[in-house]
Biotite code that builds the C-alpha atoms (Angstrom):
import biotite.structure as struc

atoms = struc.array([
    struc.Atom([-10.749, 4.701, -0.936], chain_id="A", res_id=1, res_name="MET", atom_name="CA", element="C"),
    struc.Atom([-7.717, 3.185, -2.582], chain_id="A", res_id=2, res_name="LYS", atom_name="CA", element="C"),
    struc.Atom([-4.172, 3.665, -1.423], chain_id="A", res_id=3, res_name="GLY", atom_name="CA", element="C"),
    struc.Atom([-0.706, 2.237, -0.904], chain_id="A", res_id=4, res_name="ILE", atom_name="CA", element="C"),
    struc.Atom([1.005, 1.586, 2.406], chain_id="A", res_id=5, res_name="ILE", atom_name="CA", element="C"),
    struc.Atom([3.971, 3.949, 2.240], chain_id="A", res_id=6, res_name="ASP", atom_name="CA", element="C"),
    struc.Atom([5.482, 3.091, 5.619], chain_id="A", res_id=7, res_name="ARG", atom_name="CA", element="C"),
    struc.Atom([4.851, 2.225, 9.227], chain_id="A", res_id=8, res_name="PHE", atom_name="CA", element="C"),
    struc.Atom([5.679, 4.626, 12.030], chain_id="A", res_id=9, res_name="GLU", atom_name="CA", element="C"),
    struc.Atom([5.300, 2.847, 15.333], chain_id="A", res_id=10, res_name="GLY", atom_name="CA", element="C"),
    struc.Atom([1.664, 1.940, 15.790], chain_id="A", res_id=11, res_name="GLU", atom_name="CA", element="C"),
    struc.Atom([0.548, 3.867, 12.690], chain_id="A", res_id=12, res_name="PHE", atom_name="CA", element="C"),
    struc.Atom([0.541, 3.283, 8.947], chain_id="A", res_id=13, res_name="ALA", atom_name="CA", element="C"),
    struc.Atom([1.091, 6.110, 6.478], chain_id="A", res_id=14, res_name="VAL", atom_name="CA", element="C"),
    struc.Atom([-1.120, 5.560, 3.433], chain_id="A", res_id=15, res_name="ILE", atom_name="CA", element="C"),
    struc.Atom([-0.720, 7.407, 0.143], chain_id="A", res_id=16, res_name="GLU", atom_name="CA", element="C"),
    struc.Atom([-4.158, 7.749, -1.429], chain_id="A", res_id=17, res_name="GLN", atom_name="CA", element="C"),
    struc.Atom([-4.952, 7.874, -5.148], chain_id="A", res_id=18, res_name="GLU", atom_name="CA", element="C"),
    struc.Atom([-4.943, 11.668, -5.069], chain_id="A", res_id=19, res_name="ASP", atom_name="CA", element="C"),
    struc.Atom([-1.375, 11.524, -3.583], chain_id="A", res_id=20, res_name="ARG", atom_name="CA", element="C"),
    struc.Atom([-2.592, 12.850, -0.226], chain_id="A", res_id=21, res_name="VAL", atom_name="CA", element="C"),
    struc.Atom([-1.186, 10.894, 2.710], chain_id="A", res_id=22, res_name="THR", atom_name="CA", element="C"),
    struc.Atom([-3.220, 9.829, 5.700], chain_id="A", res_id=23, res_name="ILE", atom_name="CA", element="C"),
    struc.Atom([-2.188, 8.146, 8.929], chain_id="A", res_id=24, res_name="THR", atom_name="CA", element="C"),
    struc.Atom([-4.276, 5.345, 10.379], chain_id="A", res_id=25, res_name="ILE", atom_name="CA", element="C"),
    struc.Atom([-3.777, 2.998, 13.319], chain_id="A", res_id=26, res_name="PRO", atom_name="CA", element="C"),
    struc.Atom([-1.859, -0.103, 12.300], chain_id="A", res_id=27, res_name="ARG", atom_name="CA", element="C"),
    struc.Atom([-4.456, -2.331, 13.969], chain_id="A", res_id=28, res_name="HIS", atom_name="CA", element="C"),
    struc.Atom([-7.042, -1.106, 11.410], chain_id="A", res_id=29, res_name="ALA", atom_name="CA", element="C"),
    struc.Atom([-5.156, -3.011, 8.680], chain_id="A", res_id=30, res_name="LEU", atom_name="CA", element="C"),
    struc.Atom([-5.005, -6.756, 8.051], chain_id="A", res_id=31, res_name="PRO", atom_name="CA", element="C"),
    struc.Atom([-2.231, -8.373, 10.132], chain_id="A", res_id=32, res_name="ARG", atom_name="CA", element="C"),
    struc.Atom([-0.297, -9.438, 7.025], chain_id="A", res_id=33, res_name="GLU", atom_name="CA", element="C"),
    struc.Atom([-0.209, -5.907, 5.551], chain_id="A", res_id=34, res_name="ALA", atom_name="CA", element="C"),
    struc.Atom([3.257, -4.745, 4.455], chain_id="A", res_id=35, res_name="LYS", atom_name="CA", element="C"),
    struc.Atom([4.813, -1.606, 3.024], chain_id="A", res_id=36, res_name="GLU", atom_name="CA", element="C"),
    struc.Atom([3.913, -1.322, -0.643], chain_id="A", res_id=37, res_name="GLY", atom_name="CA", element="C"),
    struc.Atom([0.635, -3.218, -0.365], chain_id="A", res_id=38, res_name="ASP", atom_name="CA", element="C"),
    struc.Atom([-2.319, -1.744, -2.238], chain_id="A", res_id=39, res_name="ALA", atom_name="CA", element="C"),
    struc.Atom([-5.393, -1.204, -0.068], chain_id="A", res_id=40, res_name="LEU", atom_name="CA", element="C"),
    struc.Atom([-9.090, -0.744, -0.677], chain_id="A", res_id=41, res_name="VAL", atom_name="CA", element="C"),
    struc.Atom([-11.724, 0.275, 1.837], chain_id="A", res_id=42, res_name="LEU", atom_name="CA", element="C"),
    struc.Atom([-14.706, -2.085, 1.684], chain_id="A", res_id=43, res_name="VAL", atom_name="CA", element="C"),
    struc.Atom([-17.642, -1.634, 4.053], chain_id="A", res_id=44, res_name="ASN", atom_name="CA", element="C"),
    struc.Atom([-15.485, 0.414, 6.415], chain_id="A", res_id=45, res_name="GLY", atom_name="CA", element="C"),
    struc.Atom([-12.722, -2.210, 6.524], chain_id="A", res_id=46, res_name="GLU", atom_name="CA", element="C"),
    struc.Atom([-9.297, -2.043, 4.880], chain_id="A", res_id=47, res_name="TYR", atom_name="CA", element="C"),
    struc.Atom([-8.442, -4.983, 2.640], chain_id="A", res_id=48, res_name="GLN", atom_name="CA", element="C"),
    struc.Atom([-5.309, -5.770, 0.658], chain_id="A", res_id=49, res_name="ILE", atom_name="CA", element="C"),
    struc.Atom([-5.883, -5.608, -3.099], chain_id="A", res_id=50, res_name="ASP", atom_name="CA", element="C"),
    struc.Atom([-3.621, -8.535, -3.947], chain_id="A", res_id=51, res_name="ARG", atom_name="CA", element="C"),
    struc.Atom([-3.859, -8.247, -7.737], chain_id="A", res_id=52, res_name="SER", atom_name="CA", element="C"),
    struc.Atom([-2.969, -4.532, -7.642], chain_id="A", res_id=53, res_name="GLU", atom_name="CA", element="C"),
    struc.Atom([-0.124, -5.211, -5.198], chain_id="A", res_id=54, res_name="THR", atom_name="CA", element="C"),
    struc.Atom([1.363, -7.877, -7.501], chain_id="A", res_id=55, res_name="VAL", atom_name="CA", element="C"),
    struc.Atom([0.942, -5.627, -10.541], chain_id="A", res_id=56, res_name="LYS", atom_name="CA", element="C"),
    struc.Atom([2.708, -2.719, -8.793], chain_id="A", res_id=57, res_name="ARG", atom_name="CA", element="C"),
    struc.Atom([5.579, -4.901, -7.562], chain_id="A", res_id=58, res_name="ARG", atom_name="CA", element="C"),
    struc.Atom([6.154, -6.291, -11.065], chain_id="A", res_id=59, res_name="LYS", atom_name="CA", element="C"),
    struc.Atom([6.179, -2.777, -12.520], chain_id="A", res_id=60, res_name="ARG", atom_name="CA", element="C"),
    struc.Atom([8.679, -1.604, -9.893], chain_id="A", res_id=61, res_name="ILE", atom_name="CA", element="C"),
    struc.Atom([10.930, -4.598, -10.656], chain_id="A", res_id=62, res_name="GLU", atom_name="CA", element="C"),
    struc.Atom([10.775, -3.761, -14.389], chain_id="A", res_id=63, res_name="GLU", atom_name="CA", element="C"),
    struc.Atom([11.690, -0.128, -13.760], chain_id="A", res_id=64, res_name="LEU", atom_name="CA", element="C"),
    struc.Atom([14.539, -1.173, -11.491], chain_id="A", res_id=65, res_name="SER", atom_name="CA", element="C"),
    struc.Atom([15.897, -3.593, -14.117], chain_id="A", res_id=66, res_name="ARG", atom_name="CA", element="C"),
    struc.Atom([15.696, -0.904, -16.823], chain_id="A", res_id=67, res_name="GLU", atom_name="CA", element="C"),
    struc.Atom([17.559, 1.504, -14.583], chain_id="A", res_id=68, res_name="LEU", atom_name="CA", element="C"),
    struc.Atom([20.534, -0.849, -14.217], chain_id="A", res_id=69, res_name="TRP", atom_name="CA", element="C"),
    struc.Atom([20.714, -2.081, -17.836], chain_id="A", res_id=70, res_name="GLU", atom_name="CA", element="C"),
])
């Protein structure tokens, strides 16, 4: 499973999966440092932050934002 942390709602995280379906999981199931916008992968039943994908997505969002205001 791959997904993006869309938001936190109390003790839960809303994850948008690759197929654009959202799921809700307990926040404690994620790494402590997980933030909105982080890319996640499920490895051996444990959620991990995909740091390279997270950086790539953030850069792309910054580019789109810059283009919007130029």
